[in-house]
N, C-alpha and C positions, 0 to 999 in steps of 0.2 A: 223742571224749568222748560218753558216754551222755547223752541229753537227759533232763530231769526229767519225771516224770509230771505232767500238768496237774492242779492242784488248783483249788478254787474261788477265783478271784481277782476280788473284787468291786471293788476299788480299786487302780488301777495308776498309779504316778508315773513319768513319762519325763523324764529330765534331759538337756538339751542347752543349755547356757547361752548360747552364741554360736558362730559369727558367723551372719549371715543365710543364707549358702550352706549352712552345716552344719545349721542349723535346718531349712531346706527339704529337705535330704537325709535328714532323720529322719522326714519325713512318711509314707513308705511303711510305717514301723513302726507308726504310729498306725492306718493302715488295716488292717494285719494283725491287730492286737490286737482291733479291733472286729469285723472280718468273720469271723474264725475262730470266734468265739463264736456269731455268727448262723448260720453254716454248720452248726454242730452243734446248733442249736436251743436254745442256752443263753442265759441272760440276758446282755445286753451289759454288759461291765465299765465302770465309771466311769474314764475316762482323763484324767489331769491332766498338763499339760506345765509344766515349770519352766525359765524362760529369763531372759535379759536383757530389759528392757522393749522392746528392738528386735524381739523375737519377735512382737509384735503385727502388724508389717508383713507377716509371712509367714503367721501362723497365724489371723488373723481370718477367721471364717466357715469354718474347717476343719470338715468334717462328721464327722471321726473323733476329735474331741477335745471333751471336756465342759467343760474349764476351762483357762485359762492363768494360771499364777501367776508373778509376776516377782520377782526378787531385787533388793535395793538396790545399784545399781552403784557408789555412792560409797564403799562399804566401811565404812559406819558400823557399829561392832560391836553396838550396841544393836539396830539394825534387823535385823542378821543373826541375832541370837539370838531376836528376836521371831518372825521368819519360821521359824526352826528349830523353835521351840515350836509354832507353828501347823501346820507339816507333821506333827509328831509327833501332834498331836491328831486328825489326819485318819484315823489307823489304816489306813495303806496296807497292802495284802497283798503287793505286789510293786513293786520299784523297778528300773528300768533306768537306769544312769548311762552315757550315751554320751560325756560330756565327760571324766570321769575326771581331773580336776585337783583340787588341794587344796580349793577351795571346793565343788565338786560332791560330792566324797567326804564332806565335812562334812555337807552337807545329806542325802545318802543315809543316812549313819550315824545322824543324828539322827531320821530318821523312825521308827526302831525296827522297820521292816517285817521280817517273818520271812524274806522272800526279797529280797536286794539283789544285783544282778548288775552287773559291769563287766568290762572287759578287764584282764588281769593287769598289775599295776604295783606300785610301792612302797607304794601305798595299800591293799593287800590287806586289812588289818584292818577297813576300813570296810564290807566286803561279806561276804555269806554264801557267795557263789560267784563266782570269777573265771574267765575264759575266756581262754586264750592267743589273742592276736590272730593271725589267719591270715597266713601269710607272703606269700601272693599271692592274696587273695580277689578281686582285680579291682576292679570298681566299688565305691565306698565304701558304697553301699546294701547290697550283698551282705555286706560286712564287718559292718555293723550287724545284719543278719539273723542273724548267728552268735550274738549274745546272745539273741535271741528263741528260736532253736532250742535253746539250752542250757536255756531255761525250759520247753521242751516245745511251743512253737508251730511252725507250718510255713509261714512267710511265702514268698510266691512273686511277688507283683505289685511290680515295682520302680518303677513310675511315680510321679513326684513329684506332690504335691497342692498346688495353688496356686489360690486363688479370686480372681476379679475380676468386676466387674459392668459393665453398659453405661455407668454413670456414670463408671467409671474409664477408659473408652475415649474420653471426650469430647475429650481433648487430641489424640488421633490423628485423629478426625473433623474437628476444627477445622483441623489442619494440612493435610489433604487439600482442605478447602474453600478455604483461603488459598493453596495452592500447586498450581496446576493441573498443573505439570510433574511433580510427584511423583505425583499421582493418575493421570496418563496414562502413567507409565513402565511398561515391560514387567515389571520386577521391582523390589521394594523390599528393600534390603539394609541391615541395621543393623550398624555397626562399633562395638565397645567397646574403645577403645585405652587406657583408664585402668586404674589399679590403685593402691591406697594405697602399695604397695611397688614402688619403681622397678625392682628386679631382676626383677619379674614382669610387666614391660611389654615387648611387642614394640616395636622402635624405631618412632617416628612416621614416619620416612622410608619404612619398609617398608609401614606402613599406608597412607600416601599413595600409594605406587606400586600397591598392591593396589586402592585406591579408583579410581584412574585406569583400571586395567585392567577393573574391573567396569563402569565407565561406558562405556568404548570398546567392549569386546567383548560385553557382555551388555545394554547400554542401560539399566543399572540406575540407579535413584535411590538414592544412597548417603547414609545418615543416620548422623550421629555421636551416639552415646549419651554422656551425661555426668550425673554427680551433683553434689551441692553441693560447691563448691570446685574442680571439675574443668573448668570451662568454658574457662579459659585454655589448658589442654592441648589441648582440642579445637580451639580457634581456631588454635593452632600447627599442628595436623595439617591443617586445612583450607587454611591458607596454603601448605603444601607441595604441595598437589594442583595438577595442571595442568588437570584437568577440574572442572566445577562439582559440588560436593557440598553437603550441607545439615546444619545443626546441629539436632538434635532439641530441641523446646521443653522447658522444665523440667516435670517431672511427679512424681507420687507413686510409691512403690515398686510399688503395685498398678497404677497407671497405666502404668508401664513394662511390666509383664506384659501388660496389655491391648494396648499398642502392639506389642510383639513378636509377640503371637499373630496380628496382622493384617498381618504382613510375610512375606517369602518366605525370608529367610536371615539368620542371625546369625553374625558372626565376631568373636571377642574373646579377650582374655586369660582365664586361669582366675580367675574372680571371681564375685561374687553374680549379676550379670546373666547369666553363662553358664549357671548352674543354673536361673534363671528361664526362659531360652530352652528348656531341656530340659523344664521343668515345663509350659510352654504348648505344647510340641511343635512349635515352628518349627524347620526344619532348621538345625543349628548346627555350627560348627567352632571348637573350642577350641585355643588355642596355649599350649604348656607349655615352661617352661625347667627349673628344678630340681624342680618338682612332677611327680609321676608321672602321666602322661596316662591310663593305664589305670585309675587309682584314681578319677579325678574325672570321667571321661567314660563314659557307658554303652556307647559303641562299637557303635552300631546303624547301620542303613542311613541313618537320619535325623540321627544325632549322631556326629560324628567328631572326631579330635584330631590335631594335629601336634606331635611332641616334638622339642625341641632336639637336634641331633646330638651335642652335648656331654654329654648325659645319660648317666650311667654311666661317663664318662671323667674328669670333673672334680668336685671336691667341691661346687661351686656353679655348675652350668651356667647360662649366660646365654641370653637370648632372641635376641640378635643373629644367631647362626649360622643361624636358621631363614630360609631363602631365600623370597623372594616366589614364585619358580618352584615350590617344593615345596608352598606353600600353594595356588597356582593349580592345580597338578596334582590335589590332593585335592578342590578345589572343582569342577573339571571332572568328576570322577567322581561328584560329588553332584548335578550339573545336572538329571538326570531327576527326582530327588526334589524339587529346588527348583521345577522347572516344575510338578510335580504339586501342590505347595503353593500355587502361584499359581492353578491351576484351582480348587482347593478354596476358597481365599479368595474368588475371584470368584463362585463358586456360592452363597456365603453372604452376599454383599454386596447 
């Protein structure tokens, strides 16, 4: 497809209503919209992001966004129409809808923007241009870039953008102060065994076996990550371990990012924390069942994924067939990167 010639776009609306991971994966697009104008000596466009209120957890202090607008998640039609009218009054020049569901299509259409882009779907009438979704674009960030390219932009930087401050890291520092054995451990490894959908969880018994191996073979301090309502699942995993492991203290979403940034390795299911690990660039290994690993993992030297051997063979591949040995083999190959992360962390401490 021929990309469109860039016109003056002073106001741009980016729509990614949810989830946290998907919102985070859209942040490279914000960077591209801002930096391309600066590189050409043009006036930086006003970039507005529309999401669920949860978007604040990811987008607060994002330097490539001018404003976050949130929709009413309770679905009250009066509030929906009020927001739609407000969006229309903003006179956006360009809209990118990365969500492409009925609600996002409604908001995109109601802006009345002369350019409204989304991937091809049954909601085609809401947009002025739709782009066929690539068959195999690889990492989802590259897929999102296809919409920007169709509008004439040339995005290249795939790094995720996630801001955190020293205040957000206080939970991490307090843990080290309270737990000398964690502070003194050769490596600090975070395991994320939870997911709101059970089908997307690697079995706890497998996580426990991996944790024991990390402690015995690498001398690692293994810390279990959990969110609200997930503590009992982590307690169950810890009970399955033969070696001593640790439960991470409760923290905020940005606190989790600050915590991960100061560890040496993240291993987890494909979930929000796995994308935060990529964003703060701690070496990470994602585990995938029916989700396509190549879509959700950047697959670089620092960020790898293991796919269920059932993928492509069953309609709904499960996580159980991923063996602890296959995960360990991948981690062993990543060990030089993990050790380099340790040295980097120590040099900044």
